[in-house]
N, C-alpha and C positions, 0 to 999 in steps of 0.2 A: 437481375443483379445477384451475384453470388453472396455467400455468407462471409463476413469478416471475423477472423479469430483474433481475440485480444486477451491480454493479461492485465488485470486492473488491481492495483494495490491502493485501495480507497482509504488512505491514512487520515488520522484525525487532524493533522497539520497540512499535509500535502498529499494529493493523489498522484500516483505515478501510473502511466499507461504504456504498455509495450505491444507492438504489433509488427506486421511484416514490412512497414515503412520506416520504422524508427520508434522513438519514445516521445512522451509528452509529460508535463507535470504542471499542476496548478495548485494554488492555495485553497484548501477545502473549507474555509470559513463560510458559514451560512447564517444569515440573519433575516428578520422580518422586513418586508418592503414598506417604504413610506415614500411620499412624494418629496422629492428633492428640489428645493428652490434653485440650487446651484449644483449642476451635475459635473462634479470634478472627475478626472481620470486618475485612478490610483495604481493601476497596473494593467499589463496586457491580458490578464485573466479576469478582468471586471466583467460580471455577468449579472443580468436580471433574469429571473426564472419564474415560471408558474407551472406547478405540477399538482394534480389531484386537489385543486382548490387552494393549495398553499402558494403563496407569492412571497418572493424574497430576493435578496441580493446574495451573490456568491463570489468567491475569489478574494483578491486583495481589497476590493471595494467593501466587502462585508467585514473584513477584519478592522477596517477603519470606522465604518458606520454602525457597527454593532452597539446597541444601547443597553441590552439586557443580558449580556453574557451568553448569548446563544451560539456563538460562532464555533465553539469546539465541543463535540460530544465524545468525551473521553470514557475509557473503560475497556473491559476485556471481552466485550460482545459487540459484534457489528450487525446483528440482526435487528435493525431499526430503520425508520424512514429516511434518516439522514444518509445512510449508506446507499439507499436506492437513488437518491438525488445526486450524491457524489458520483456514482457509477454512470448515471445518465449524462451528467455534465462532462465526465471524462470521455464518454463515447462522442458527445457533441464536439468537444475540443479536438479529439483525435481525427475525426472524420473531416472537420472543417480545415484542419491543418494539412492533412495528407491525402484524403480520398473522399471528397464530397460525393454524395450519391448513395453510399452504403446505408442501408436501412435495416439489415438483418445481421445478427451477431451471435456467435458462440463465445462465451467468456469463462475465464477462471478468475476467481476472486479469493481473498484471504480471510481467515478468521484466526484470532490468537489461539495458541496451543491449548490454553485452559478451557476454552469453549468450543474446541473443535470436536463436537459431539454430534451424533446422528440427529438428535432433535433440533439443535441450534442450526445445524447445516441445512436441514430441511426447511426450517423457518425462513432462512435467508434465501435459499433457492426459490421457494414459493413466492417471495416478494419480488424477485428479479425476473423470473421466467414469464414470458408472454408479451403482449403489446403494451407500449407505453406512449402517451402523448405528453410532450413537454414543450413549453414555450421558452425560448432562450433569446434574449435581446430582441424581443417582439417578433420573432419568427417561430412558426409552429413546426415541430418535427415529430414524425411517427416512427418510432423504433420498435423492432421486435427482437427480443432476446430469446433465441430458440433453445439454447443449451447452457446450463450453468454447472460448474463444478466448484466446490469449496475446498481449498487447500490450506493446511496450517502455515501461518506466517513463520518465517525462519526456516522451516523445513522446505517450503517452496523456493526459498532463495538458493538452496542447494543446486537446483536444476539450472541456474544461471551460469554455473561453472562447476560441473560435477567432479567429485574426487572419489577415489576408491578407499577402502578401509574404514576405520573408525575416525570420525571427525565431530567437532562441535561447531555450532553456529551461534553467534550472538547477534540478534537483530534488535537494534535499539530504535524505537519509535518515539513519537511525541508523548504518548501516554502509557505505553507498555514496553517491556523488554521481554522478547521471546528468546528462550534458550533451548536450542534443539541439538539433539545428538542423533547421528546417523551412522550406521554400519553398512557399508556397501549399498548405499541409497535406501536403506530401510530405517524408518523412524524408530527410535528406542524410547519408549514412554517413561521408564524409570529414571532416565537421566535428562529429561526435558521438562519445560514448564514455562508459564508466563507469570511475570511479576508486575504488579500494578504501580509502576512508576516509569517515567520517561523524561525526555528532554524538557518538554513544556511544563511538566508538573513538578519539576525539581529545581526550578530557577533558570532554566534556559541554558544557552551556551556558556554563560559566565560561571556555571557551576558543573561543567563537564567532568572535572577531576573527581569531584565527590560522587557524581553519577557513576563514573567508572569503578570507583571503589565499592559502591553499592552493588554493581554487577558482579564484581569479584566475590563479594559475600554471598550473593545468590548462587553463584556457580559452585561454591564450596558446599552449599546445602544439597546440591545434586551430585556431589562427590566426583567432580571433574578432576582429572589428574594433571599435574603440572606439565608433563612432557607431551601430552596429546595435542594434535593440531587444532587450532581454533581459528575460525574465519568470521570476520566482522562485517556487518552491513548496516546501513542507515546513514542519515545525514551527518552524524558526528563521528564517523568511522576514523578519520585521520586524527582527531583530537583524543579519542579514548585509547587508541592502540598503545601509545607510550606508557599509560598508567597500567593497562592490562598486562603489559610485558613485564612489569615488576614482579608478577607472580607466575605467569605462564611463559614457557620458553619458546613457543612457536605460534605466534599470533600474527595473522595476515588479514588484509582486506579481501572481500570477495570482489573480483573483477568481472562484472557480468558480461557475457558474450551473447549478443543477439544475432540470430540467423535471420537477416533481412533480405528483401528482394535484391538489394544491391550488394550482397555479400555480408561477411562477418562485421558487426559493429561492436566496439568496446565502449562501455559506459561506466559512470561512477557507481560506487557501492550503494548509493541511495536508491538505485533502480533494480537492485538484486531481486527483490520479491516479484516485482512486476515482470521482469524478464524471465525469471524462473517459471512464473505462471504462464507466460506466453509460450515458452518452450514446451511446457506440458500440454497446452491447448493445441499447439502445432502437431504434437505427436498423437494427441487423442482425436482431434477433429479432422485432420487432413487425410 
């Protein structure tokens, strides 16, 4: 069996996966396992898992059954065990949905701009590369992740719909906002950064207007100019663009374009990082 290339955006609220057959997404809540007297179904992504002696629930099921506030691991660093579990569950879901039988993978994953440093990238790569045994819904899977690259979130979204010249990207996640500047596909450090707030840590979708205004304030700290093109991605893209447009003259959503086996696919802005990661994986590994 050949090696499957995937781009995986293992977000704190949802994971998004892109590959040669299409995309997938699931709720990334994780909580400890317990014996359920009544086994309700909460969503199509309900999962029980066991990995390295840790047993738990994941998906929509975990978001309802979480007793101890475990379900979201927020912050600007993804080099931790929850990310490994999220990635393995993303692989499980993608292969079960599109291509059962794949056991070997090359992947590209994301890390917030603020922690996109050699030491943190190495830590995450070391955690992901190699053989993994995971039990999902009482079935055992042996996956081998052969190669891993870590790309800055926001910057990675650029490759889902590349543009020339100088542009800015606003990547709004559940716990962080990544602000990236690129000139001819090159990341510009001085005009980029990660800010430790996001949709789920600022009141959810009911507070999106205030979140957008906080993003504007953060962009002014990076000295973004009003006339420069800005591209937005994330699950609240449609809601924040009208507020961002109060200051910036050229604000648009990123429309991710996936090169699949069946031809070009167009997806929602929430898949921008995952598709950008996959496009990089396709160029790097194929």
